[in-house]
N, C-alpha and C positions, 0 to 999 in steps of 0.2 A: 633207561631212557633210550628211545628209538634213535637211530643214526640220523644226523642232519642231512636233509636233502641236498644233493649236489647235482646241478643242472649243466655242468661244463660238458660241452660237446653237443648239447641239444640245440634244436632250432625252434625258436619261438617267434611266430608271425614273421618269418623271414630273417630274423636276427640269430646268427650263429654265436652261441655263448662260448667264448674262448678261455675265460679264466675268471675266477671270483676275485674281486678287488676290494670288497668291503662287505660288512655284515652288521646287522642290528637285530633288535629283538623281534622285529616284524617283517623284515625283508632282507634280501641279499642283493648285492650289486655285482654285475658282471661286465667285463670288457667284452664287446661283441662286434661282429662285422655284419654289414648289410650291403647287398649289391648296389643300392642307390645312395645310401647315407654314409657308407664307409665305416670307419671305426666309431663306435658310440658306446655309451654306458647304458646298461639295461638293469633296472631295479625290478625285482620280482617278489611278490608277496609270498611269505613262507607257507608251505603246505599245511601246517597245523592251524593256520589262521584263515584259510580260504572259506570256511563256513561261518566265521565270526563276523557278524554284520557290522559291529563297531570297528573292527580292524579293517574291514574292506572299505568302510566309509572314510576312515582316516587316510588310507592309502590313496583313494580317489580324490579326497580333498587336497592332499599334498600335490598330486599330479595337476589338478586344475589350478591351484594357486601358482605353481611354477609356470603354467601355460599363460596365466594372466600377466605375469611380471616379465616384460620383454625389455631387456637392457643388455648392453655389451658386457657388463660385469656380473651377469646372472647366467648360469648354464641354460642353454636353449632347450626347450621341450620339443622333441621331434614327434613323438607319438604316444598316445595313451590307448591301451587296448586290453582285451581279454582273449587270449589265444585259444583257450578251451574253458569249459565251465569252472570258474573259480581261479583260473590262472591269470590274474591281473598283472600287467606289466606297465612300466614306464620307460620309454627310451628317451635319453637326453644326450646332448652334445658331450663329446669326449674332450675334457679340458686338459690342456697341457700343464705340466708341473707336478707339484706334490701338495699334500695337505699342509696348510700353513702351520699347524701345531707341530708337526714333525720337523719342518724347516726351522722354526723358531727355537725349538729345543736343541737342534744341532748347531745352529749358527748364532743364536742370540747371546746376549742382548743385541738387538739390531740397531744400526745407525738411525739417527733421527730422521734424515731425509727419506730413507727407505720406509720407515714407519709412516711418515706423512703420506707417501705415495700409496701405501696399502690401505690406510685408514680412509683416505679420500675416495678410493674406488669402492670400498665396502659401503661407505656412506652414500655414494651415488646409487649403488645397487639397492640398498635398503630404502632410500628415498623413493625409488621407482615403485617399490612395493607399497610404501605408505601412500603414494599418490593414487593407487587403485584400491586403497582401503584395507591393506593387509599389513599386519604386524608380524614380524618374523618369530619373535619370542625365544629363539635359540641361537643367537649370534655367539659364536665362539671360534677359535682358530681351527677347530676340528671340522667346521662346516664351511671352510674357505679353501679353495684350490688356488695355489700360488705358483707362478712361473718366475723364478728369480732372474732368468736371462732377460726377460722382457718386462719384469715387474708387473705383470698383468694378474689381476685378481678375478676369480669367478666365485660367486656366492652359490652355495649348495643348500639343499635340504630344507624344504618348507613343510617338513613333517608335522610340526606342532604350531605352525602359523595359524592365525585366526583373522577373521574379518572384524574390523572395528565396529561394525554395526550389527554383529550377529545377535540374535535373540537368545534368551536363556534356554528356550526349547531346542535350539539348534546346536547347543554346546555338546562336544564330545568328551569334555573333561568335567567331572563333577565339581560343583562349587565347593570351595574350601580346600581344593587340592591344587598346588602350584605345579606348573610345567616349566621345563627349561633345565639348564645345567646349573647347579647351585653355585659353582664358582663364578659364573658370569651373569647370573640372573639379577634383575633389579629388585631392591627390597620390597617394593610395592607388590611384586608378583607373589610374595610368600603368603599372602592372605588367600590366594586361590581365586581372587576376583580377576575379571578381564583387565588386561593392561593396555595402555595406549602406546603410540609411537615413541614416547619419551623413554619407555623401558628399553627399547632397542638402542637408544643413545647411551644409556648406562652400560649396556653390554659392550658396545663399541668402545667406550672409554676404558673399560676393563681390558679389552683386547689391546688397546694402545699401551696401557700400563704394562701389561705382560710382555709385549714385544720390545718395549724400551728397557725393561729391567730384568726380564726372566723370572719375575716374581708376580704374585697376585696381591691385590690391595689389602687382603686380610690374612693373618698368619694362622688361621684355623688348621688343625690337624685332623679333625673329624667332621662329618656332615653336621652333627649336632652343634659343634663349636661354630661352624660357618653360619648356620642358621641364626644362632644367637648373635654373632658379631655383625652380621648384615643388618639386623634389626636394631642393635643397641650401641654399636661402637662406630666411630669414624674410621674411614680407611686410612692406612698408613700413607703419609705424604710421599709423593713421587721421589723427592730427593732424600728420603730416609729409607727407601726400599732396599737399596743394596750399597754396601760400603764401596767407595771408590767411584761411584757413578754420580754425576751431578748434571743437572739440566738447568737451562735458564728459568728464572722465576716465572716468566710469562708462560712457558710451556707447562710447568707444573700447575699453574693456575688454571689453565684450560682443561687439563686432564682431571683435576680435582673437582672442577665445576661439573664436568660430565658425570662424575661419581657422586654427586649430591644425593643424599637420601630422599629429599623431597623433590619430586619431578618438576615442580614449578621453579626450582632454583637452577635447573639445567638450561642448556641453550634451547632455543625455540624449536629446532629440528636437527637431525643428524648432519645435514649439509652445512648448517651454520657452525656446528661443533667442529667439523672437519676443516672448514675454512679458517676458523679461529686458531686451530692447531697449526695450519700451514703458515698463517701470518705470524704466529708466535715463534715458530721455528726460524723464520726469516729475520726476526728482530735481533739486534745485538743484545747480549746479556750485560751484567754489571761490569764485566771485564772488557767490554767493547767487542767481544767476539760474537759472531752469529751462531745460531743454534748448532749448525753442523760443525763449526770450528770449535765450539765449546765441547761438543761430544768427542771430537778427535783428541783435543787436549786432555780430556778426562781419561780416555783410554790410554793415551801415551804416558800420562802420569802414573796410572795404575800399573802399566807394564814395567816401568822403571823400578817400582817398589817391589815387584814380585821377583 
């Protein structure tokens, strides 16, 4: 296997690549500096794919989708270009913080009020995409940058997003093949057919479930088991996810509605889902405590037992 290309130290279209900060199967992401834009992130298509028309089309599609979605909770697209034949790059805003997945695994389960703040911002970002006809299709904590100090969220990566009105001829994914991350993908996506905005709501509800409990709604240990459970089994109720954690019934109800297998049983859109979660968290539960108070009481009770 040939060594993987390392562009650290090189200058691409005025961007000095200072260090690699992320990688995927099709591209690498670098921290870079620019005389006008300051510190930015630059995504570069991998050398082995620069002659692959489909890979180039995917890369450019992601770049253009990101350019179309302008919102404070979406990383800003600065420049799309080709510095030399085949050397396609995408320069985007450098977002403060860390990947939400890493933060949640280190700090989680997270307090209800923090989860509400995170989910609300992701919902606003995704709704901005939906408004211009784009479905993200890969919402997961690994595609969210989070700054705990300010609690600001930035949505990343429109790599497998799609237009809601795309024609079959324009599809870059073959019919019958689902795209997304299996742990967060909506059941209807498993058919390989194009999904609508409600699929993003399912993924967002899964994110909320994970942030609150540190667990996923299905106990599968292999991709095959996950595939089967997504199609045939109900998700584990929020209050049964982890011993010692208890949430108000109204909070559980909102999360589980967002995780409905049938899209029509979910909320009308992601913002309505996030608003329902915020309102549920503010309501007193059966013990007369508000959502945050119940969460603190649960954690306190658990620490006394340990």
